[in-house]
C-alpha positions, 0 to 999 in steps of 0.5 A, a space after each residue: 261315088 259308092 258302089 250302091 249309088 252305081 247301081 242304084 242310078 243305073 237301074 233308074 237309067 235303064 228304068 227310064 228307056 223301058 222300051 229300049 232296055 227290054 228290046 236290047 235284053 230281048 236280043 240277050 235273051 234269044 243269043 244265050 237261048 240259042 247257043 245252050 240250046 245249040 250246045 245242049 243237043 251237042 252234049 245230049 248226042 254225045 251223053 245219049 252215045 255214051 249211054 248207047 256204048 255202055 249197055 254193050 259193056 264197060 267203058 273203063 274195060 281194055 279188051 287185050 289179044 295176042 298180036 300174033 305179030 314179031 318181036 318187040 321191045 317192052 320198056 316199064 318204069 324207064 328200064 329196058 327189057 330184053 324183046 320178047 315175042 307178044 303171040 301169048 298171054 300168060 300169068 306173068 303177062 297180067 302180073 305186068 298188066 296190073 302193074 301199069 299205071 291207072 290200072 285196077 284189075 287184069 285178068 286172063 279170058 278163055 271163051 268156049 260155047 257149052 250146054 246146060 242141063 237142068 232137069 229136062 232143059 237145056 240152055 246153050 250160051 257162050 261161056 267166058 272164062 275169068 279169075 273170078 277174084 277180077 269179076 267184081 272189079 270189072 264193074 259187072 252188076 249181079 241181080 240174085 246171087 253173088 259174085 265169083 269168088 276166089 276160091 271157086 271152081 266148078 261154079 257159074 254166074 248166068 246171065 238172065 236172057 240165058 236163064 229165060 233160054 232154056 228148052 226142052 230138047 226133045 221137042 221140035 224146033 217149032 213146038 220150042 218156038 211157039 212153047 213159053 220159056 219154062 221155069 226154071 230156077 238155076 239158083 237152087 235147082 241141080 245144074 250141069 254142063 256139057 259138051 254134047 250138044 246132042 244130051 237129052 236126045 236119043 243122039 246124045 254121046 253116052 261117053 260124054 259125062 256132063 258135069 254138075 256146077 253151082 250156079 251162084 249169080 243171076 246177071 241183068 238181061 241185055 248187053 254183052 252180059 245177058 247172054 253170056 255166062 262167067 266161070 272161073 277160067 281154069 274149071 273152064 280150061 279144065 274142061 276144053 283139055 278133057 273136050 280136047 282129049 276125048 276128041 283125040 282118042 276118038 280120032 286117034 290123032 294127036 290135035 296140033 292146035 291143042 290150047 296149051 295150060 296156061 296159056 292164053 290168047 285174050 285178057 281184059 284189063 279194067 281201068 280206074 278212070 275213063 281218063 286212062 284208058 287211052 294212055 293205059 291202051 297206048 302202052 299195053 299196045 307198045 308191050 306187043 299186044 293189041 288193045 280195044 275198048 268200048 272208049 275207042 267206039 264212043 270216040 268214033 262216034 263223037 267224031 262222026 258228029 263234031 262238024 254238026 255239033 260244031 255247026 250248032 255252037 256257031 248258030 247259037 254264037 252268031 245269036 249272041 253276037 248280034 245281041 251284042 250289037 245291039 247292046 253297044 247300039 243302045 249305049 252309044 244311043 244313051 250317051 248322045 241323048 245324056 250327053 248334057 248329063 254327062 258334063 253336069 256329072 264332071 262338072 260336080 266332081 264325079 270321075 272319069 272312072 266313074 263315068 266309065 263304071 256306070 255305062 259299064 254297069 247298065 251294059 252288064 245289067 243288060 248282059 245279065 238279065 238277058 242271059 239269066 232270062 236266057 237260060 230259063 227259057 233254054 231250059 223249056 227248050 230243051 224239055 221240048 226237044 227231048 220230049 220230040 226226040 224221044 216221040 220221033 226215036 232221035 238221038 238229037 237229045 237235049 242235056 243241060 248241066 250245071 256247068 253250062 247254065 253258069 258259064 251261059 250267064 257269066 258270057 252273056 254278062 261279059 258280053 255286055 261289058 264287051 260290047 258296052 266298054 267302047 260307048 263308056 270309053 266315049 263317054 269318058 273322052 265327053 268335054 264337060 263345058 261342050 257337054 253342059 252347052 249340048 241341048 
């Protein structure tokens, strides 16, 4: 029996019993739609978590800090090195980070809270000093202007929310709050930086002179970058040292906790892909440093909903198992009704393999049709779930990727074949003579 003849016969047999075939397919439709929607909610929740975390920063950046702990043994590429105390991050440490497999960029990090002057207006923000050559590689996005570049000195890149945060220092707090934000063009106007928070008032320190800087870029609002300012770490380090020297001169005592030049407590490491983040983190921890990334937060969020996602998948799977039982019942009934037909097929020369394939083909068609219609229904259901989730501010969004549609269709077809296997084996074992005698 040719393949085309077998397909035509299988479709003709299913069409003869339209109602029973429809009801059996309906069971597969419900089962497929249930499992696709349930799994899609789990996928949607994970994507929602990832989008939330990405607003806080890059998932591929690892934040490293000095452990402040004792002696650690460092090994790299199988070669042992002497024990060292990983309490500081230096230029050589950054070079070691860059040599780790999967690392795209690394930079020391230094933070300082400073004040900015633009005309008669002021703003304040946390300034993050980094290696200017690494800023673009770290995955930041510039809305206007450019990134910091190698060779920059007193150069700044503002977060958009800092730009809108300028105020007139001569106004009272109440007037500042009720007044609209001033229009400040930091890219073109003269901008200065100072450590004196009283600058612009009668309490300003006349001995602290502001430093003229160039603003070359503006980052998008929101997230960790919207309220931050970036500048070359060497320039920020010099500002910090000048401030410490001035404070020592004013107090007449030496600061025992003075920051050493070229020694840092923090660093950032950019990894090529999210899949390698955990591996790189483990290597950095083995070097004696503390390492943290937003992927840790993402995994924690996923872990808290793991049980819920498993329950959703189980509910969908139960529906599909019920559908498989329906397919089995349909095929068994078909054998009882077509016993004489099976006997005739054997007498005229149909092989046992052909009979088996015929029933499996019918079962596969039921599974395929149910899976296809179930996917269409699940796509519509997914949109309804998302509309409800948006209106109720719920995290239970639904996302159906292409691979899930393909996998569901293949799985539903496989379920049909598996459910029809035992009835097909039963049809093979029927005696041709007794089958022909059956009325």
